[in-house]
DSSP file (Angstrom, degrees, kcal/mol; ACC not computed):
  #  RESIDUE AA STRUCTURE BP1 BP2  ACC     N-H-->O    O-->H-N    N-H-->O    O-->H-N    TCO  KAPPA ALPHA  PHI   PSI    X-CA   Y-CA   Z-CA
    1    1 A M              0   0    0      0, 0.0     2,-0.1     0, 0.0     0, 0.0   0.000 360.0 360.0 360.0 127.7    0.0    0.0    0.0
    2    2 A N     >  -     0   0    0      1,-0.1     4,-2.1     4,-0.0     5,-0.2  -0.273 360.0 -98.3 -83.7 174.8    1.5    3.3   -1.0
    3    3 A S  H  > S+     0   0    0      1,-0.2     4,-2.3     2,-0.2     5,-0.2   0.824 121.9  55.5 -65.3 -32.1    1.4    6.5    1.0
    4    4 A T  H  > S+     0   0    0      2,-0.2     4,-2.6     1,-0.2    -1,-0.2   0.932 108.8  47.5 -65.2 -45.0   -1.6    7.9   -0.9
    5    5 A D  H  > S+     0   0    0      1,-0.2     4,-2.6     2,-0.2    -2,-0.2   0.893 111.6  51.3 -62.6 -39.4   -3.7    4.8   -0.1
    6    6 A K  H  X S+     0   0    0     -4,-2.1     4,-2.5     2,-0.2    -1,-0.2   0.910 110.4  48.7 -64.0 -41.9   -2.6    5.0    3.5
    7    7 A L  H  X S+     0   0    0     -4,-2.3     4,-2.2     2,-0.2    -2,-0.2   0.932 112.5  47.5 -63.7 -46.0   -3.7    8.7    3.7
    8    8 A I  H  X S+     0   0    0     -4,-2.6     4,-2.7     1,-0.2    -2,-0.2   0.913 112.8  49.6 -61.8 -43.0   -7.1    7.9    2.1
    9    9 A E  H  X S+     0   0    0     -4,-2.6     4,-1.5     1,-0.2    -1,-0.2   0.907 110.1  49.9 -63.7 -41.4   -7.6    5.0    4.4
   10   10 A S  H  < S+     0   0    0     -4,-2.5     4,-0.4     2,-0.2    -1,-0.2   0.876 112.2  48.0 -67.2 -35.2   -6.8    7.0    7.5
   11   11 A I  H >< S+     0   0    0     -4,-2.2     3,-1.4     1,-0.2     6,-0.3   0.933 111.3  50.1 -67.0 -45.9   -9.2    9.8    6.4
   12   12 A N  H 3< S+     0   0    0     -4,-2.7    -2,-0.2     1,-0.3    -1,-0.2   0.748 105.3  59.2 -65.1 -22.7  -11.9    7.2    5.7
   13   13 A D  T 3< S+     0   0    0     -4,-1.5    -1,-0.3    -5,-0.2    -2,-0.2   0.582  78.1 111.1 -82.2 -10.5  -11.4    5.7    9.2
   14   14 A L  S <> S-     0   0    0     -3,-1.4     4,-2.3    -4,-0.4     3,-0.3  -0.438  72.5-133.7 -64.2 134.5  -12.1    9.0   10.9
   15   15 A P  H  > S+     0   0    0      0, 0.0     4,-2.5     0, 0.0     5,-0.2   0.851 106.1  55.6 -58.8 -33.5  -15.4    8.7   12.8
   16   16 A E  H  > S+     0   0    0      2,-0.2     4,-2.3     1,-0.2     5,-0.1   0.884 108.2  47.3 -66.3 -38.0  -16.6   12.0   11.4
   17   17 A V  H  > S+     0   0    0     -3,-0.3     4,-2.3    -6,-0.3    -1,-0.2   0.906 111.6  50.6 -70.1 -41.1  -16.0   10.8    7.8
   18   18 A K  H  X S+     0   0    0     -4,-2.3     4,-1.9     2,-0.2    -2,-0.2   0.931 113.3  45.3 -60.5 -45.6  -17.9    7.6    8.5
   19   19 A R  H  X S+     0   0    0     -4,-2.5     4,-2.7     1,-0.2     5,-0.2   0.895 110.2  54.6 -65.8 -39.7  -20.8    9.5   10.0
   20   20 A L  H  X S+     0   0    0     -4,-2.3     4,-2.7     1,-0.2    -1,-0.2   0.907 108.0  49.8 -59.9 -42.0  -20.8   12.0    7.1
   21   21 A K  H  X S+     0   0    0     -4,-2.3     4,-2.3     2,-0.2    -1,-0.2   0.890 110.1  50.7 -64.4 -39.5  -21.1    9.0    4.7
   22   22 A E  H  X S+     0   0    0     -4,-1.9     4,-2.2     2,-0.2    -2,-0.2   0.944 114.1  43.4 -61.8 -47.8  -24.0    7.6    6.6
   23   23 A L  H  X S+     0   0    0     -4,-2.7     4,-3.0     1,-0.2     5,-0.2   0.888 111.7  54.4 -66.1 -38.7  -25.8   10.9    6.6
   24   24 A D  H  X S+     0   0    0     -4,-2.7     4,-2.8    -5,-0.2    -1,-0.2   0.915 109.0  48.5 -60.2 -44.0  -24.9   11.5    3.0
   25   25 A N  H  X S+     0   0    0     -4,-2.3     4,-1.3     2,-0.2    -1,-0.2   0.917 112.9  47.7 -62.4 -44.2  -26.5    8.2    2.1
   26   26 A Y  H  < S+     0   0    0     -4,-2.2     3,-0.3     1,-0.2    -2,-0.2   0.936 114.2  46.0 -62.9 -46.4  -29.6    8.9    4.1
   27   27 A I  H >< S+     0   0    0     -4,-3.0     3,-1.5     1,-0.2     7,-0.3   0.910 110.6  52.9 -64.4 -42.6  -30.0   12.4    2.5
   28   28 A N  H 3< S+     0   0    0     -4,-2.8    -1,-0.2     1,-0.3    -2,-0.2   0.770 111.1  47.8 -65.1 -24.9  -29.4   11.1   -1.0
   29   29 A N  T 3< S+     0   0    0     -4,-1.3     2,-0.7    -3,-0.3    -1,-0.3   0.287  92.2  90.1 -98.9  10.2  -32.1    8.5   -0.5
   30   30 A N    <>  -     0   0    0     -3,-1.5     4,-2.6     1,-0.2     5,-0.2  -0.905  58.6-165.2-110.7 106.7  -34.7   10.9    0.9
   31   31 A K  H  > S+     0   0    0     -2,-0.7     4,-2.8     1,-0.2     5,-0.2   0.877  86.4  53.2 -60.1 -41.4  -36.7   12.4   -1.9
   32   32 A A  H  > S+     0   0    0      2,-0.2     4,-1.9     1,-0.2    -1,-0.2   0.920 112.7  43.7 -62.9 -43.7  -38.2   15.3    0.2
   33   33 A I  H  > S+     0   0    0      2,-0.2     4,-2.7     1,-0.2    -1,-0.2   0.920 113.5  51.2 -68.0 -42.6  -34.7   16.4    1.3
   34   34 A N  H  X S+     0   0    0     -4,-2.6     4,-2.7    -7,-0.3    -2,-0.2   0.896 108.2  52.5 -61.4 -40.0  -33.3   16.1   -2.2
   35   35 A D  H  X S+     0   0    0     -4,-2.8     4,-2.3    -5,-0.2    -1,-0.2   0.922 111.1  47.0 -60.8 -43.5  -36.2   18.1   -3.6
   36   36 A K  H  X S+     0   0    0     -4,-1.9     4,-2.6     2,-0.2    -2,-0.2   0.905 112.3  49.9 -65.0 -41.3  -35.4   20.9   -1.1
   37   37 A L  H  X S+     0   0    0     -4,-2.7     4,-2.5     2,-0.2    -2,-0.2   0.908 111.8  48.0 -63.9 -41.4  -31.7   20.8   -1.8
   38   38 A N  H  X S+     0   0    0     -4,-2.7     4,-2.2     2,-0.2    -2,-0.2   0.895 111.6  50.1 -66.0 -39.1  -32.4   21.0   -5.6
   39   39 A E  H  X S+     0   0    0     -4,-2.3     4,-2.2    -5,-0.2    -2,-0.2   0.913 110.7  50.2 -62.6 -42.7  -34.8   23.9   -5.0
   40   40 A M  H  X S+     0   0    0     -4,-2.6     4,-2.4     1,-0.2    -2,-0.2   0.918 110.3  49.4 -62.2 -44.2  -32.1   25.6   -2.9
   41   41 A R  H  X S+     0   0    0     -4,-2.5     4,-2.0     2,-0.2    -1,-0.2   0.895 109.6  51.6 -63.2 -40.0  -29.5   25.1   -5.6
   42   42 A A  H  X S+     0   0    0     -4,-2.2     4,-1.9     1,-0.2    -1,-0.2   0.907 111.1  47.5 -63.3 -41.6  -31.8   26.6   -8.2
   43   43 A I  H  X S+     0   0    0     -4,-2.2     4,-2.7     2,-0.2    -2,-0.2   0.878 107.1  57.2 -67.7 -37.1  -32.4   29.6   -6.1
   44   44 A Q  H  X S+     0   0    0     -4,-2.4     4,-2.5     1,-0.2    -1,-0.2   0.923 106.8  49.5 -57.4 -43.9  -28.7   30.0   -5.5
   45   45 A K  H  X S+     0   0    0     -4,-2.0     4,-2.5     1,-0.2    -1,-0.2   0.912 110.8  49.2 -62.1 -42.4  -28.2   30.2   -9.3
   46   46 A K  H  X S+     0   0    0     -4,-1.9     4,-2.8     2,-0.2    -1,-0.2   0.895 110.0  52.1 -63.6 -39.1  -30.9   32.8   -9.5
   47   47 A M  H  X S+     0   0    0     -4,-2.7     4,-2.5     2,-0.2     5,-0.2   0.930 110.1  48.1 -61.6 -45.6  -29.3   34.8   -6.7
   48   48 A V  H  X S+     0   0    0     -4,-2.5     4,-2.7     1,-0.2    -2,-0.2   0.927 113.7  47.1 -62.1 -45.0  -25.9   34.7   -8.5
   49   49 A N  H  X S+     0   0    0     -4,-2.5     4,-2.3     2,-0.2    -2,-0.2   0.916 112.0  49.8 -63.6 -43.3  -27.5   35.8  -11.8
   50   50 A A  H  <>S+     0   0    0     -4,-2.8     5,-3.5     1,-0.2    -1,-0.2   0.909 114.3  45.1 -63.0 -41.3  -29.5   38.6  -10.1
   51   51 A K  H ><5S+     0   0    0     -4,-2.5     3,-1.4     3,-0.2    -2,-0.2   0.907 111.3  53.3 -67.8 -41.0  -26.4   39.9   -8.4
   52   52 A E  H 3<5S+     0   0    0     -4,-2.7    -2,-0.2     1,-0.3    -1,-0.2   0.875 113.3  42.8 -61.3 -38.7  -24.3   39.6  -11.6
   53   53 A F  T 3<5S-     0   0    0     -4,-2.3    -1,-0.3    -5,-0.2    -2,-0.2   0.186 116.2-114.9 -96.5  17.0  -26.8   41.6  -13.5
   54   54 A D  T < 5 +     0   0    0     -3,-1.4     2,-0.9     1,-0.2    -3,-0.2   0.855  65.1 147.2  55.8  42.2  -27.2   44.1  -10.6
   55   55 A Q     >< +     0   0    0     -5,-3.5     4,-2.5     1,-0.2    -1,-0.2  -0.674  14.2 167.4-103.8  74.5  -30.8   43.3  -10.0
   56   56 A M  H  >  +     0   0    0     -2,-0.9     4,-2.5     1,-0.2    -1,-0.2   0.834  70.0  54.4 -66.0 -36.1  -30.7   43.9   -6.2
   57   57 A N  H  > S+     0   0    0      2,-0.2     4,-1.7     1,-0.2    -1,-0.2   0.931 113.0  43.9 -62.3 -43.6  -34.5   43.8   -5.6
   58   58 A Q  H  > S+     0   0    0      1,-0.2     4,-2.6     2,-0.2    -2,-0.2   0.897 111.5  54.4 -66.2 -40.2  -34.7   40.4   -7.3
   59   59 A Y  H  X S+     0   0    0     -4,-2.5     4,-2.6     1,-0.2    -2,-0.2   0.916 106.5  51.5 -58.9 -44.2  -31.6   39.3   -5.4
   60   60 A I  H  X S+     0   0    0     -4,-2.5     4,-1.9     2,-0.2    -1,-0.2   0.890 109.9  49.5 -62.3 -40.5  -33.3   40.2   -2.1
   61   61 A E  H  X S+     0   0    0     -4,-1.7     4,-2.0     2,-0.2    -1,-0.2   0.933 112.5  46.6 -64.2 -45.6  -36.4   38.2   -3.0
   62   62 A Y  H  X S+     0   0    0     -4,-2.6     4,-2.9     1,-0.2    -2,-0.2   0.885 109.5  55.3 -62.9 -37.6  -34.4   35.2   -3.9
   63   63 A K  H  X S+     0   0    0     -4,-2.6     4,-2.9     2,-0.2    -1,-0.2   0.889 105.8  51.5 -63.4 -39.9  -32.3   35.5   -0.8
   64   64 A K  H  X S+     0   0    0     -4,-1.9     4,-1.9     2,-0.2    -1,-0.2   0.920 111.9  46.9 -62.3 -44.1  -35.5   35.5    1.3
   65   65 A E  H  X S+     0   0    0     -4,-2.0     4,-2.1     2,-0.2    -2,-0.2   0.931 113.0  49.6 -61.1 -46.0  -36.6   32.3   -0.4
   66   66 A Y  H  X S+     0   0    0     -4,-2.9     4,-2.6     1,-0.2    -2,-0.2   0.923 109.5  50.4 -59.6 -47.7  -33.1   30.8    0.0
   67   67 A D  H  X S+     0   0    0     -4,-2.9     4,-2.3     1,-0.2    -1,-0.2   0.866 108.9  53.1 -61.2 -36.9  -33.1   31.6    3.7
   68   68 A G  H  X S+     0   0    0     -4,-1.9     4,-2.2     2,-0.2    -1,-0.2   0.908 110.4  46.2 -64.5 -42.3  -36.5   30.0    4.2
   69   69 A I  H  X S+     0   0    0     -4,-2.1     4,-2.7     2,-0.2    -2,-0.2   0.913 111.2  52.2 -67.2 -42.0  -35.3   26.8    2.6
   70   70 A I  H  X S+     0   0    0     -4,-2.6     4,-2.9     1,-0.2    -2,-0.2   0.919 109.3  50.5 -59.1 -43.3  -32.1   26.8    4.6
   71   71 A K  H  X S+     0   0    0     -4,-2.3     4,-1.2     1,-0.2    -1,-0.2   0.921 109.9  50.0 -62.0 -43.8  -34.2   27.2    7.8
   72   72 A E  H  < S+     0   0    0     -4,-2.2     3,-0.4     1,-0.2     4,-0.4   0.926 113.6  45.7 -59.5 -44.9  -36.5   24.3    6.8
   73   73 A L  H >< S+     0   0    0     -4,-2.7     3,-1.5     1,-0.2     6,-0.3   0.910 111.2  51.5 -65.8 -42.1  -33.4   22.1    6.1
   74   74 A Y  H 3< S+     0   0    0     -4,-2.9    -1,-0.2     1,-0.3    -2,-0.2   0.657  94.6  71.7 -72.9 -14.4  -31.7   23.1    9.4
   75   75 A D  T 3< S+     0   0    0     -4,-1.2    -1,-0.3    -3,-0.4    -2,-0.2   0.701  83.5  80.6 -70.3 -17.7  -34.8   22.3   11.3
   76   76 A L  S X> S-     0   0    0     -3,-1.5     4,-1.7    -4,-0.4     3,-1.1  -0.822  80.5-147.4 -88.5 115.1  -34.0   18.6   10.6
   77   77 A P  H 3> S+     0   0    0      0, 0.0     4,-2.4     0, 0.0     5,-0.2   0.840  94.2  52.7 -55.6 -39.0  -31.3   17.7   13.2
   78   78 A F  H 3> S+     0   0    0      1,-0.2     4,-2.4     2,-0.2     5,-0.1   0.803 106.0  54.2 -70.7 -26.7  -29.4   15.3   10.9
   79   79 A V  H <> S+     0   0    0     -3,-1.1     4,-2.6    -6,-0.3    -1,-0.2   0.914 109.5  47.7 -70.2 -42.0  -29.1   17.9    8.1
   80   80 A E  H  X S+     0   0    0     -4,-1.7     4,-2.3    -7,-0.3    -2,-0.2   0.930 113.1  48.4 -61.9 -44.2  -27.5   20.4   10.6
   81   81 A E  H  X S+     0   0    0     -4,-2.4     4,-2.8     1,-0.2     5,-0.2   0.918 110.7  52.2 -60.5 -42.9  -25.2   17.6   11.7
   82   82 A Y  H  X S+     0   0    0     -4,-2.4     4,-2.7     1,-0.2    -2,-0.2   0.925 109.9  47.5 -58.9 -46.9  -24.4   16.8    8.1
   83   83 A M  H  X S+     0   0    0     -4,-2.6     4,-2.1     2,-0.2    -1,-0.2   0.894 112.8  48.8 -65.2 -39.5  -23.5   20.4    7.3
   84   84 A E  H  X S+     0   0    0     -4,-2.3     4,-2.4     2,-0.2    -2,-0.2   0.921 113.8  46.2 -65.0 -43.7  -21.3   20.7   10.4
   85   85 A L  H  X S+     0   0    0     -4,-2.8     4,-3.2     2,-0.2     5,-0.3   0.892 110.2  54.1 -65.8 -38.9  -19.5   17.5    9.6
   86   86 A L  H  X S+     0   0    0     -4,-2.7     4,-2.4    -5,-0.2    -1,-0.2   0.921 110.6  46.0 -60.5 -44.2  -19.1   18.5    5.9
   87   87 A D  H  X S+     0   0    0     -4,-2.1     4,-2.0     2,-0.2    -2,-0.2   0.921 113.7  49.3 -63.0 -44.8  -17.5   21.7    7.1
   88   88 A Y  H  X S+     0   0    0     -4,-2.4     4,-2.1     2,-0.2    -2,-0.2   0.932 113.5  45.1 -60.8 -48.6  -15.3   19.9    9.5
   89   89 A V  H  X S+     0   0    0     -4,-3.2     4,-2.7     1,-0.2     5,-0.2   0.893 111.0  53.6 -66.0 -40.0  -14.1   17.3    7.0
   90   90 A N  H  X S+     0   0    0     -4,-2.4     4,-2.4    -5,-0.3    -1,-0.2   0.880 108.0  51.2 -62.4 -36.6  -13.5   20.0    4.3
   91   91 A N  H  X S+     0   0    0     -4,-2.0     4,-2.4     2,-0.2    -2,-0.2   0.911 109.8  49.6 -65.0 -42.1  -11.3   21.8    6.8
   92   92 A I  H  X S+     0   0    0     -4,-2.1     4,-2.4     2,-0.2    -2,-0.2   0.942 112.6  47.0 -60.1 -47.7   -9.3   18.6    7.5
   93   93 A L  H  X S+     0   0    0     -4,-2.7     4,-2.6     1,-0.2    -2,-0.2   0.883 110.8  52.2 -63.3 -38.4   -8.9   18.0    3.7
   94   94 A G  H  X S+     0   0    0     -4,-2.4     4,-2.5     2,-0.2    -1,-0.2   0.902 109.7  49.2 -63.2 -41.0   -7.9   21.7    3.3
   95   95 A N  H  X S+     0   0    0     -4,-2.4     4,-2.3     2,-0.2    -2,-0.2   0.898 111.3  49.3 -65.1 -40.6   -5.3   21.3    6.0
   96   96 A I  H  X S+     0   0    0     -4,-2.4     4,-2.6     2,-0.2    -2,-0.2   0.926 111.2  49.6 -63.5 -44.3   -3.9   18.1    4.4
   97   97 A K  H  X S+     0   0    0     -4,-2.6     4,-2.7     1,-0.2    -2,-0.2   0.925 111.2  49.1 -60.2 -45.1   -3.8   19.8    1.0
   98   98 A D  H  X S+     0   0    0     -4,-2.5     4,-2.3     1,-0.2    -1,-0.2   0.900 111.5  49.7 -61.6 -40.6   -1.9   22.8    2.5
   99   99 A R  H  X S+     0   0    0     -4,-2.3     4,-2.5     2,-0.2    -2,-0.2   0.910 111.4  48.3 -65.8 -42.5    0.5   20.4    4.2
  100  100 A I  H  X S+     0   0    0     -4,-2.6     4,-2.5     2,-0.2    -2,-0.2   0.931 112.2  49.0 -63.4 -45.5    1.2   18.5    1.0
  101  101 A E  H  X S+     0   0    0     -4,-2.7     4,-2.6     1,-0.2    -2,-0.2   0.902 111.5  50.1 -60.5 -41.1    1.7   21.7   -0.9
  102  102 A S  H  X S+     0   0    0     -4,-2.3     4,-2.5     2,-0.2    -1,-0.2   0.916 110.8  48.8 -63.7 -43.8    4.1   22.9    1.7
  103  103 A E  H  X S+     0   0    0     -4,-2.5     4,-2.2     2,-0.2    -2,-0.2   0.903 112.1  48.9 -63.0 -41.5    6.1   19.7    1.7
  104  104 A I  H  X S+     0   0    0     -4,-2.5     4,-2.5     2,-0.2    -2,-0.2   0.930 110.9  50.2 -64.9 -44.9    6.3   19.8   -2.1
  105  105 A D  H  X S+     0   0    0     -4,-2.6     4,-2.7     1,-0.2    -2,-0.2   0.907 110.5  50.5 -58.7 -42.6    7.5   23.4   -2.0
  106  106 A N  H  X S+     0   0    0     -4,-2.5     4,-1.0     1,-0.2    -1,-0.2   0.901 110.9  48.4 -63.0 -40.8   10.1   22.5    0.6
  107  107 A K  H  < S+     0   0    0     -4,-2.2    -2,-0.2     1,-0.2    -1,-0.2   0.898 115.0  45.2 -66.4 -39.8   11.4   19.6   -1.6
  108  108 A I  H  < S+     0   0    0     -4,-2.5    -2,-0.2     1,-0.2    -1,-0.2   0.904 116.4  44.0 -70.4 -41.4   11.5   21.8   -4.7
  109  109 A N  H  <        0   0    0     -4,-2.7    -1,-0.2     1,-0.2    -2,-0.2   0.535 360.0 360.0 -85.7  -6.5   13.2   24.7   -3.0
  110  110 A N     <        0   0    0     -4,-1.0    -1,-0.2    -3,-0.2    -2,-0.2   0.409 360.0 360.0-110.4 360.0   15.8   22.8   -1.0
């Protein structure tokens, strides 16, 4: 097993990653939640377009819709847990990426 495989295995063995995968599976197999997530993503696109074309009144309306959907999703405890774990795992991965980049830079510059 090479070092990349070891790193991937150690990340996958983290309890937070295991729980994130469980929640991800549950969310992906829940039509109501998926519908809300898709609705949220569609509104996000509208928000970006409204902001890009300087349509601030429209942007504010879309933002209100978006905030309502987020509130609905966050009222489900496992969705909130999922989002927190996703943020946590993304931070871990970002730190690993930064460390790898730093090590590569050190090898190149020394």
